[in-house]
N, C-alpha and C positions, 0 to 999 in steps of 0.2 A: 504494500500500500504506500502510495506517495504521501509524505507527511511534511509538515513544517516544523522545524526545530528552532527554538528560540534560545539565544545566548543569554548568559547571566547579565551582560552589559545592557542588552536590550531590555531585559526585565527590570533592571534598576531604573533605567531611563523612563520607562512607561509607568511603573507603579508609583513613582514619586509624584506623578501628576494627578493621581486620583483624589477626589474630594474626600473630606473627612469631617463628619459632623456628629458629635455625640454630646448628650447632656445628661448628667447625673441627676437623680432626684434630690431636690433641695427644698427647704422650707425657710420662711422668714419667722424668726423668733418673735412671739407675741408676749405681752406682759403677763406674767404668771407661769410661763413655760419653764420647765426644768428639763435637764437631760433625761431624768427618769421618766417624766411624762411623755417626752418625745420618743423615747425608746419603746414605751408601751404602745403608743399610737402607731408606730411604724414597724413594730415587731422585730426590733433589733436590740442589741445590748448597748448599755451606756458606754462601755469600753470601745465598741465599734464606732459609735458616733465620735468619741474623742479621737480615736485613731484616724478616721477619715478626714477630720477637720484640724488635726494637729493641736488639740487642746491638752493642756497640762493640768487643768483643774476642772471642776464641775460647774464653774461659774459661766453663765451665758447672759448676754444682754439683749434686751428687746431691740428689734429691727436688724439684728445680725442674721446673716444667711448661713444656714448649716446644711451640709450634705448628710442625708439620712438613709442612704442606701449606696452600696457599691454597684448597684445596677446602673447600666448606661442605656439611655434610649438613643439608639443609633438610627439615623435617617439614611436609607439606602440611596446611593448615587449610581449613575450609569457605569457599568463595568463591574459593579460589585457582585460577588457570589457569597454564599454562606461560608465557603472555604476561606476566601480572602478576608471576610469580616472576622472569622474565628482567629485567623493569623494575627490580626490587629489587636484583639483582646485576649489572646491566649485561651480561647474557649473552643471546645469541640463543636463540630457541625450538629451532632446529635443533641448537645446541650442547648444550642441556640434554637433548634427546632422544638425541643421539649418546652422551653420557656415561652415560646410564642405559639404553641399549638399548631405548628406547620405540618401539613400532611404530605408535602412534597418539598423538593429543594428549590422550587421556583420562587424568586423574589423579583421585585420591580422597583425602579427609581421612585423615591418619595415615600416608600413604605417604611414604617417605624418598627424597629426590632428592639426588644429588651435583651440585653446581654450582660453577663457579669464580667467585669474587667479582670477578675482573678479567679475564673471559674474552676481552674484545675488545682487550686491550692486550698481545698477544704470548703469551698462554697457549695451551696446546694446543687445537686446534679439533676438532670432531667429524669422523669420517671420512665420514659419509654425504653431505655437501654442501660444496663449496668456495665461498667468498664470491663468486667471479666467475661462478658458475653461476646461471642462472635457476632459482629454486626450483620444485619440483613443486607441484601444486595441493593442498598440505597446508595448507589454510586453516583458520580457526577452527572447531572442532567444538563439540559441545554443552557441553564443559567446557574450551574453549580459545579464546583470541583471539590468533592468531599474529602476531608481528611478523616481517617478512621478514628472512631471513639475508642477503639481498642489499642492499648499500648503494645510496644514490642515485647515487653515482659510477660504479657498475657498469652503469647503464643506458646503452647505446650512444647517443651523441649523434645519430648519423645516423638512429636509429629514432624520434626524438622529433618529433612533428608540432606540438606546442603545449606550452608550459610556463607555469605560473601558481602564485601563492600564494593559497590559499583558507582559509576557516575550516572546520574539520572537527569534526563531532560523531559519535556512534556510536548505532546502534539495534539492536534485537534483534527477532526474529520470535517469540520465546518470552515473550510478555507478554500480560496481559489486554487484549483489544481488538485485538491484532495479527492481521492476516489470514495472514501468513506467506508471501504470494505477491507477487512483485515486479511492477512495471509491465509487464515483458516476459514474465511468466508463469513465472518460476523459483520453485519451491516450496522456500523456504529451510528449512522445518521438515523436509522430507524430504531436503534437501541442506545440512546445517549446515556442511559443509566448504567451501562456495562462498565465494570472495572476491568480494564484490559491494559496489558503492557506489551511493548515490542521488545524482542530479545534477539540475541545471537543464539540460534538453536543448538550450536555446538557447546554453548555454556549452560543455557537453560532450555531444555526441550520444550517445543510448542505443546500446549495443552497442560503444562505444569500449573498447579495451584501454588501461589506465592503470597508472602506477606512482605510488603514494602514499607519501610519506615517512612512515616509522614504521608502515606497514601492509603495504606490498609490492605485488605485481602483483594487479590486480583488473580487473573488467569493470563498466562502467556499465550496470546492469540495472534501476535503480529511480528513482523520483521521490518527491517529498514536498512537502506544502503549504508548509513552512517552508524548503525547499531552493530558494532563488532566487539568481541571480547567482553570485558567487564563493563558494559554499558547497557542501559535500558532506556526506554521511552515510555512514559506513562500517559495514558489517554485521558484528556480533560476536554469536555465538549466545547467550551468557549475559548476564543483566542486570548481574551483578557486574562482569564484564569490560567491558561497555559503559560502565558508570559510571566505571570506572577510566580508561578512555580520555579521558573529559572533553571539553573543548573546547580546541582548539589551532589554531595557524596552521601549515599544512603546505605543502610544495611538491608539486605534482602535474604529472606528465608524461604527456601524451596521446600514445600510441605509434602509429606508422604501421601 
């Protein structure tokens, strides 16, 4: 399949131009308010409010503005995906979907999403998926490049046939000159939710199930002229998200 591979330099140049608009939940202190009363009203602890606002004591003054949640209300801009938003906030795609009751990976400019800025450090996780579970095949859709909610450590060691460090880039089927069909016959334009990687079949056999750091569970379904030796290409439906992925060194586990 003919693919477009984006360099790290191109990724850096393009991703820095993306818009960024987020607003944490804040309140204006009214006369009679205390940290305790605000903590009860917003279901957080006094210590959290003090930490979020850099307070060294429990004294607050009327008309002061205080942050009462580490949730951010992010406004989606053109080119955003759940994957790229998760990268900005350190949150998983499944977490963002769970917090916003999203049934698919599709988002649109102007849409407001609630995310935790520190979701992977002890903050509430979404109900739909536990980190130890193997994620469902909710892979990147036309408007999403999903990073797996399952960490590398959750892959059972006894299921790993081969492990290696490779150079990873990203490609898309939705570009000028792209055929959209993999070497094994998968129509990625018709199935944009597929998690697929391109490989050198001499290194990773076609049809292999793999776990790719930062991408998740996938299947080796494609090849490419530049994909030789310890290199892979991960399929991401949108060009913006593929550019955002850039070029990186990742750990790959080939599963039994």
